[in-house]
C-alpha positions as CSV (number, residue, x, y, z in Angstrom):
1,M,0.1,0.0,0.0
2,S,2.9,2.4,0.8
3,G,4.1,1.8,-2.9
4,Q,0.7,2.9,-4.3
5,L,0.9,6.1,-2.0
6,W,4.3,7.0,-3.1
7,I,3.0,6.7,-6.9
8,Y,0.0,9.0,-6.1
9,A,2.1,11.5,-4.4
10,A,4.5,11.6,-7.2
11,I,1.7,12.2,-9.8
12,A,0.2,14.8,-7.5
13,S,3.4,16.8,-7.3
14,V,4.0,16.6,-11.1
15,L,0.5,17.7,-12.2
16,P,0.8,21.3,-11.1
17,I,4.3,21.4,-12.9
18,L,2.7,20.0,-16.1
19,A,-0.1,22.3,-15.9
20,I,2.3,25.4,-15.6
21,I,4.2,24.0,-18.6
22,V,1.0,23.7,-20.8
23,A,0.0,27.3,-19.8
24,I,3.3,28.6,-20.8
25,R,3.4,27.0,-24.2
26,R,-0.2,28.1,-24.8
27,H,0.7,31.7,-23.8
28,R,3.8,31.7,-26.1
29,A,1.8,30.3,-29.1
30,G,-0.9,33.3,-28.5
31,L,-3.7,30.9,-27.1
32,P,-5.7,31.6,-24.1
33,V,-4.1,29.9,-21.1
34,S,-7.1,27.9,-20.3
35,P,-8.8,26.6,-23.6
36,A,-12.3,26.5,-22.1
37,A,-12.1,30.0,-20.4
38,Q,-12.5,32.0,-23.5
39,P,-15.2,30.9,-26.1
40,A,-14.5,31.7,-29.6
41,P,-16.2,35.0,-30.6
42,L,-19.1,34.8,-32.9
43,P,-18.4,36.8,-36.1
44,P,-20.3,40.1,-36.2
45,E,-23.5,40.0,-38.3
46,R,-23.6,42.4,-41.2
47,F,-26.3,43.8,-43.3
48,N,-26.4,41.8,-46.7
49,Q,-27.1,44.6,-49.0
50,P,-25.4,48.0,-47.8
51,E,-24.5,48.8,-51.6
52,E,-28.1,48.6,-52.8
53,L,-29.4,50.6,-49.9
54,H,-26.7,53.4,-50.2
55,E,-27.3,53.5,-53.9
56,R,-31.1,53.7,-53.7
57,V,-30.7,56.4,-50.8
58,N,-28.5,58.5,-53.2
59,E,-31.2,57.9,-55.9
60,L,-34.0,59.3,-53.5
61,R,-31.7,62.3,-52.5
62,E,-31.5,63.2,-56.0
63,E,-35.1,62.5,-56.9
64,L,-36.7,64.0,-53.6
65,G,-34.0,66.5,-52.4
66,P,-32.0,66.5,-49.4
67,Q,-34.9,68.2,-47.4
68,I,-37.2,65.5,-47.9
69,L,-34.9,62.4,-47.6
70,P,-34.5,62.6,-43.8
71,S,-38.3,62.3,-43.4
72,L,-38.5,59.4,-45.7
73,L,-35.7,57.7,-43.7
74,K,-37.5,58.5,-40.5
75,A,-40.7,57.0,-41.7
76,A,-39.0,53.9,-42.8
77,L,-37.2,53.5,-39.3
78,S,-40.8,54.2,-37.6
79,D,-42.4,51.5,-39.8
80,L,-39.5,48.9,-39.3
81,E,-39.9,49.5,-35.5
82,R,-43.6,49.2,-35.4
83,H,-43.5,45.9,-37.4
84,L,-40.4,44.5,-35.5
85,A,-42.4,45.0,-32.3
86,V,-44.9,42.4,-33.7
87,F,-42.1,39.8,-33.3
88,D,-40.5,41.1,-30.2
89,K,-43.7,40.5,-28.0
90,P,-43.4,37.6,-25.6
91,G,-44.9,34.4,-27.2
92,Q,-45.8,33.7,-30.9
93,P,-47.3,36.6,-32.8
94,E,-50.7,36.2,-34.3
95,D,-50.9,34.7,-37.8
96,E,-52.5,37.9,-39.4
97,D,-50.3,40.3,-37.4
98,R,-47.2,38.4,-38.6
99,R,-48.7,38.4,-42.2
100,R,-49.3,42.2,-42.2
101,A,-45.7,42.8,-40.5
102,L,-44.0,40.7,-43.2
103,H,-45.9,42.3,-46.0
104,S,-45.0,45.8,-44.7
105,F,-41.2,44.6,-44.4
106,V,-41.3,43.5,-48.1
107,G,-42.7,46.9,-49.1
108,I,-40.0,48.9,-47.1
109,V,-37.2,46.9,-48.3
110,D,-38.4,47.3,-51.8
111,T,-38.6,50.9,-51.4
112,V,-34.9,51.3,-50.1
113,G,-33.6,49.1,-52.9
114,C,-32.8,45.9,-51.1
115,S,-34.3,43.4,-53.7
116,S,-32.7,40.2,-52.4
117,L,-34.0,40.9,-48.9
118,A,-37.5,41.8,-50.2
119,Q,-37.5,38.4,-52.2
120,S,-36.4,36.7,-49.0
121,G,-39.5,38.4,-47.1
122,R,-41.8,37.3,-50.1
123,D,-40.5,33.8,-49.8
124,L,-41.3,33.6,-46.1
125,Q,-44.6,35.1,-46.7
126,E,-45.3,32.3,-49.1
127,R,-44.1,29.5,-46.8
128,Q,-46.2,30.9,-43.9
129,R,-49.3,31.1,-46.2
130,L,-48.7,27.3,-46.7
131,G,-48.5,26.7,-43.1
132,D,-44.8,26.5,-42.6
133,P,-43.6,28.8,-40.0
134,S,-40.0,28.3,-40.9
135,P,-38.5,29.7,-37.7
136,D,-34.9,29.6,-39.0
137,Q,-35.7,31.6,-42.2
138,Q,-37.9,34.0,-40.1
139,R,-35.0,34.3,-37.6
140,A,-32.4,35.2,-40.5
141,F,-34.9,37.7,-42.0
142,L,-35.7,39.5,-38.9
143,T,-32.0,39.8,-38.1
144,Q,-31.4,41.4,-41.6
145,I,-34.5,43.9,-40.9
146,R,-32.9,44.7,-37.6
147,L,-29.5,45.4,-39.4
148,L,-31.3,47.3,-42.1
149,H,-32.9,49.4,-39.2
150,A,-29.4,50.1,-37.8
151,E,-27.9,50.9,-41.5
152,I,-30.9,53.3,-42.2
153,S,-30.3,54.9,-38.6
154,T,-26.6,55.5,-39.6
155,L,-27.7,57.2,-43.0
156,L,-30.1,59.3,-41.3
157,E,-27.5,60.7,-38.9
158,Q,-25.3,61.4,-41.8
159,E,-28.0,63.1,-43.6
160,L,-29.0,65.2,-40.5
161,S,-25.3,66.1,-39.9
162,G,-24.5,66.8,-43.5
163,A,-21.9,64.3,-43.8
164,E,-21.1,62.5,-47.2
165,S,-22.9,59.1,-47.1
166,P,-21.0,56.2,-48.4
167,H,-21.9,55.0,-52.0
168,S,-20.9,51.5,-51.1
169,G,-21.4,49.4,-47.9
170,G,-18.6,48.8,-45.7
């Protein structure tokens, strides 16, 4: 029995030294000292169609004038917020409320020149009409709507400050 205790004592005294060696090697390699301590960061989500949005906003500025454009952007933001609220309520939104909100999103994103996002919304509407709630597609679509909202907010701030708006996303 004393032989087994000696082995356990030797292992117990070596383990902290091994842990220190591993930590030093990980540190030198630029890795976190404890691999489980820091989860890999998620890549930031980006709005998929900034170029189309910026191009359309520039067209609208030329068509409507720089005095009208901020009002249009404010209206788009307000409408996006109102319809996002349908999906932000606790629980599942009513089918009719969801249908109207999705229809409005499609109109808004078409107006601001984001045709691929509008098509995604139409596809989602059709799937839901057929009884397929497609939660993953809905979640991805709503994420893009929220990112569109943020992008329009930035453009509105630029319009109001008189800053030059970008001609391409980035």
